[in-house]
KEDREN-91429 format. One line per 4 residues: number of its first residue (from 1); their letters; for each residue z, y, x of C-alpha. Coordinates in nm, 4 decimals. Example, Ala and Ser with C-alpha at 12.3 -4.5 7.8 and 13.67 -1.06 7.14 Angstrom:
2
1) AS) 0.7800:-0.4500:1.2300; 0.7140:-0.1060:1.3670
END
This chain:
271
1) MAVE) 20.9174:1.9966:-0.8616; 20.9341:1.6302:-0.7638; 20.9615:1.7258:-0.3952; 21.2442:1.9703:-0.4667
5) ALGA) 21.4307:1.7109:-0.6739; 21.3932:1.4551:-0.3942; 21.5226:1.7072:-0.1391; 21.8221:1.7883:-0.3558
9) TVVV) 21.8961:1.4161:-0.3950; 21.8882:1.3675:-0.0162; 22.1231:1.6631:0.0383; 22.3674:1.5336:-0.2233
13) GRQR) 22.3558:1.1876:-0.0668; 22.4339:1.3254:0.2787; 22.7225:1.5304:0.1396; 22.8682:1.2245:-0.0289
17) RRDG) 22.8458:1.0248:0.2938; 23.0309:1.3032:0.4786; 23.2979:1.3085:0.2087; 23.3230:0.9309:0.2274
21) KWLW) 23.3785:0.9438:0.6050; 23.6622:1.1918:0.5608; 23.8213:0.9635:0.3032; 23.8248:0.6822:0.5603
25) VLPP) 23.9743:0.9095:0.8277; 24.2600:1.0431:0.6134; 24.4698:0.7213:0.5787; 24.5049:0.6658:0.9586
29) LVLI) 24.5879:1.0343:1.0076; 24.8558:1.0219:0.7384; 24.9987:0.7014:0.8862; 25.0163:0.8536:1.2370
33) AVLV) 25.1729:1.1706:1.1004; 25.4445:0.9773:0.9140; 25.5231:0.7128:1.1771; 25.4716:0.9104:1.4998
37) VYPL) 25.4462:1.2865:1.4608; 25.7267:1.3346:1.2073; 25.9919:1.1441:1.4109; 25.8908:1.3321:1.7252
41) VLVA) 25.9268:1.6639:1.5439; 26.2741:1.5613:1.4274; 26.3711:1.4684:1.7846; 26.2427:1.8025:1.9147
45) IESI) 26.4354:1.9979:1.6474; 26.7550:1.8005:1.7147; 26.7285:1.8775:2.0876; 26.7133:2.2585:2.0536
49) PAWG) 27.0892:2.3352:2.0754; 27.1472:2.1203:2.3859; 26.8638:2.2193:2.6197; 27.0653:2.4503:2.8417
53) DVVG) 27.3571:2.2129:2.8965; 27.1465:1.9025:2.9602; 26.8682:2.0460:3.1775; 27.1169:2.2378:3.3904
57) SAEF) 27.3347:1.9343:3.4614; 27.3277:1.7469:3.7920; 27.3244:1.4183:3.6005; 26.9888:1.5025:3.4403
61) RDAL) 26.8328:1.6224:3.7663; 26.9440:1.3098:3.9518; 26.8091:1.0849:3.6760; 26.4740:1.2679:3.6780
65) VRTV) 26.4370:1.2350:4.0551; 26.5457:0.8709:4.0486; 26.2996:0.7906:3.7695; 26.0065:0.9364:3.9636
69) QIAV) 26.1153:0.7716:4.2889; 26.1410:0.4251:4.1339; 25.8126:0.4620:3.9419; 25.6167:0.5785:4.2484
73) SSTI) 25.7726:0.3170:4.4796; 25.7103:0.0372:4.2300; 25.3506:0.1465:4.1738; 25.2769:0.1553:4.5467
77) GCLI) 25.4285:-0.1905:4.5839; 25.2239:-0.3230:4.2918; 24.9034:-0.1813:4.4396; 24.9674:-0.3413:4.7783
81) VGTF) 25.0791:-0.6820:4.6498; 24.8274:-0.6889:4.3641; 24.5320:-0.6054:4.5900; 24.6340:-0.8682:4.8444
85) LAVV) 24.6772:-1.1417:4.5827; 24.3536:-1.0494:4.4036; 24.1583:-1.0689:4.7302; 24.3127:-1.4062:4.8162
89) ISFV) 24.2441:-1.5540:4.4712; 23.8879:-1.4160:4.4587; 23.7603:-1.4773:4.8123; 23.9860:-1.7368:4.9790
93) PFPG) 23.9105:-2.0802:4.8347; 24.2207:-2.2926:4.7847; 24.3243:-2.5646:4.5368; 24.4845:-2.4264:4.2242
97) ARVV) 24.3248:-2.0808:4.2332; 24.2433:-2.0997:3.8618; 24.5990:-2.2052:3.7835; 24.7331:-1.9037:3.9716
101) AGLV) 24.4921:-1.6742:3.7859; 24.6130:-1.8253:3.4580; 24.9743:-1.7604:3.5565; 24.8821:-1.3951:3.6091
105) DTML) 24.7675:-1.3756:3.2465; 25.0870:-1.5507:3.1354; 25.3042:-1.2957:3.3149; 25.1469:-1.0195:3.1057
109) ALPS) 25.2970:-1.1733:2.7912; 25.6548:-1.2121:2.9178; 25.9354:-0.9611:2.8499; 26.0531:-0.7641:3.1525
113) FLVA) 26.4196:-0.8627:3.1241; 26.3300:-1.2229:3.2224; 26.2495:-1.0988:3.5725; 26.5853:-0.9223:3.5917
117) LSFT) 26.7552:-1.2403:3.4669; 26.5867:-1.4487:3.7345; 26.7025:-1.1975:3.9962; 27.0643:-1.2569:3.8962
121) FIYG) 27.0198:-1.6293:3.9676; 26.8587:-1.5544:4.3047; 27.0438:-1.2494:4.4398; 27.3639:-1.2503:4.2311
125) TTGI) 27.7116:-1.3123:4.3694; 27.6861:-1.6759:4.2549; 27.3099:-1.7025:4.3034; 27.0994:-1.8816:4.5622
129) LRAG) 27.1059:-1.6032:4.8229; 27.4344:-1.4468:4.7084; 27.3151:-1.0960:4.7935; 27.5217:-0.9157:4.5348
133) GFLT) 27.5010:-0.5867:4.7203; 27.1223:-0.5893:4.7029; 27.1240:-0.6704:4.3319; 27.3183:-0.3533:4.2535
137) SPWA) 27.0924:-0.1271:4.4606; 26.7867:0.0730:4.3485; 26.5705:-0.1495:4.5695; 26.6472:-0.4427:4.3403
141) VVLA) 26.5013:-0.2444:4.0508; 26.1910:-0.1613:4.2565; 26.1435:-0.5254:4.3595; 26.1907:-0.6451:4.0015
145) EVTF) 25.9351:-0.3947:3.8724; 25.6892:-0.4899:4.1459; 25.7341:-0.8556:4.0489; 25.6777:-0.7870:3.6801
149) YTPF) 25.4046:-0.5219:3.6918; 25.1872:-0.6566:3.9757; 24.9762:-0.8590:3.7260; 24.8825:-0.5306:3.5551
153) VMRP) 24.7088:-0.4358:3.8811; 24.5736:-0.7829:3.9557; 24.4046:-0.8435:3.6199; 24.1499:-0.5565:3.6386
157) LLAA) 24.0984:-0.6238:4.0106; 24.0203:-0.9916:3.9489; 23.7723:-0.8940:3.6771; 23.6034:-0.6374:3.9046
161) MSRL) 23.5885:-0.8749:4.2028; 23.4378:-1.1511:3.9895; 23.1433:-0.9188:3.9131; 23.0718:-0.8369:4.2775
165) PRAQ) 22.7275:-0.9666:4.3824; 22.7808:-1.2439:4.6361; 22.4471:-1.1524:4.7949; 22.5884:-0.8111:4.8846
169) LDVA) 22.8810:-0.9735:5.0653; 22.6517:-1.2225:5.2398; 22.4223:-0.9444:5.3624; 22.7180:-0.7488:5.5019
173) ASLG) 22.8455:-1.0601:5.6785; 22.4993:-1.1439:5.8161; 22.4790:-0.7968:5.9702; 22.7837:-0.8736:6.1793
177) AGPW) 23.0576:-0.7211:5.9669; 23.3887:-0.9018:5.9932; 23.6047:-0.9932:5.6928; 23.8262:-0.6851:5.7232
181) RVLR) 23.5249:-0.4558:5.7516; 23.3581:-0.6180:5.4496; 23.6792:-0.5762:5.2557; 23.7225:-0.2128:5.3595
185) QVVL) 23.3612:-0.0934:5.3303; 23.2153:-0.3153:5.0580; 23.4818:-0.4703:4.8348; 23.7396:-0.1917:4.8015
189) PEVR) 23.4860:0.0857:4.7213; 23.3364:-0.1333:4.4488; 23.6690:-0.2187:4.2847; 23.8256:0.1265:4.3270
193) PALV) 23.7894:0.2182:3.9547; 23.9754:-0.0996:3.8585; 24.2398:-0.0260:4.1226; 24.2883:0.3271:3.9902
197) AGGS) 24.3042:0.2042:3.6297; 24.5610:-0.0641:3.7111; 24.7683:0.1730:3.9226; 24.7648:0.4416:3.6535
201) LTLL) 24.8802:0.1973:3.3859; 25.1537:0.0657:3.6152; 25.2775:0.4155:3.6943; 25.3057:0.5003:3.3248
205) LTLN) 25.4844:0.1751:3.2448; 25.7329:0.1951:3.5319; 25.8059:0.5561:3.4454; 25.9314:0.4382:3.1046
209) EFGI) 26.0862:0.1061:3.2098; 26.4220:0.0399:3.0470; 26.4907:-0.3334:3.0229; 26.4952:-0.4111:3.3951
213) VLFL) 26.7215:-0.1172:3.4803; 26.9594:-0.1966:3.1954; 26.9807:-0.5689:3.2702; 27.0343:-0.5294:3.6453
217) GAKG) 27.2863:-0.2493:3.5984; 27.2232:-0.1232:3.9513; 27.4641:0.1399:4.0775; 27.3195:0.4867:4.1233
221) TTTL) 27.0051:0.3889:3.9314; 27.0388:0.6035:3.6222; 26.6849:0.6746:3.5046; 26.5795:0.8939:3.2140
225) PMLV) 26.5454:0.6010:2.9683; 26.8901:0.4782:3.0753; 27.0314:0.8273:3.0269; 26.8873:0.8404:2.6735
229) HTKG) 27.0593:0.5097:2.5984; 27.3899:0.6225:2.7489; 27.4032:0.9542:2.5652; 27.2680:0.8305:2.2337
233) IVLF) 27.4284:0.4854:2.2004; 27.7376:0.4961:2.4220; 27.8506:0.8600:2.4028; 27.6980:0.9454:2.0615
237) DYPG) 27.5588:1.2670:2.2106; 27.2450:1.2732:1.9986; 27.1267:1.6282:2.0833; 27.1591:1.5511:2.4551
241) ACVI) 26.9729:1.2222:2.4115; 26.6977:1.4059:2.2214; 26.6563:1.6563:2.5048; 26.6063:1.3779:2.7593
245) AVVQ) 26.3727:1.1954:2.5220; 26.1574:1.5080:2.4834; 26.1439:1.5484:2.8628; 26.0478:1.1806:2.8999
249) IALS) 25.7716:1.2154:2.6413; 25.6409:1.5354:2.8032; 25.6465:1.3709:3.1462; 25.4556:1.0668:3.0228
253) LGLY) 25.1972:1.2678:2.8272; 25.1519:1.5107:3.1162; 25.0953:1.2267:3.3616; 24.8551:1.0609:3.1187
257) AVLR) 24.6586:1.3849:3.0795; 24.6367:1.4320:3.4574; 24.5155:1.0752:3.5062; 24.2585:1.1142:3.2293
261) MALG) 24.1284:1.4358:3.3839; 24.1093:1.2745:3.7276; 23.9242:0.9690:3.5968; 23.6972:1.1861:3.3818
265) GRRA) 23.6104:1.4078:3.6783; 23.5314:1.1069:3.8945; 23.3130:0.9547:3.6194; 23.1260:1.2843:3.5826
269) RLD) 23.0556:1.2967:3.9569; 22.9225:0.9420:3.9473; 22.6933:1.0283:3.6539
END
């Protein structure tokens, strides 16, 4: 009888712990449902009447293509510039390397419109270079995004390169491998996960960038976030703005899912 009573007590205790865990899970779920899911459902419902008109318009198609073009171009630029700067800071000794690395961390905390503002002082009609035509082109948006988002690639690369065993680099160099070969065959394969992570984050951020595009006001650079702003705030076309917002959300979540699957597959192969 004592054994049965003890067993029943253990079962009741386990059940209470399970119930207690669910009680801790419920508040975050309710908070997410109220603050995130419910507004998204309202946006999706509001967009239903306008899907045909918006998706079939040339304005929407051009904005979608332009958004992808700018995001991909900016991400490629960030990967190239970020990799180069990370290699220089990590492996080329020069005075002030720590200061430069600290500036990289500082850039992560700044708002994006400051970069666009600095571009107006450099490339504006009354700026240093007075290249007003460049400032109103899509390439100005790409350059501004590369300037702002390169630290998002550099930071994980610097962390990965700091963990590289110096003995491994010394052995490769002692075997006759030149700097470029060491970089290509030793360094880059080791830091590839950090490069992919930084590039994926940059692609998602540039896909949804709004401040730089709005502040520069470049001609022919209407992206999806800009189109949401124009239809919702300027034209008061809320159903049309909701359609574009739903497309933007679906595009971002779809890209995130693809990147997660790609990274998960690579991690599984490594395991």
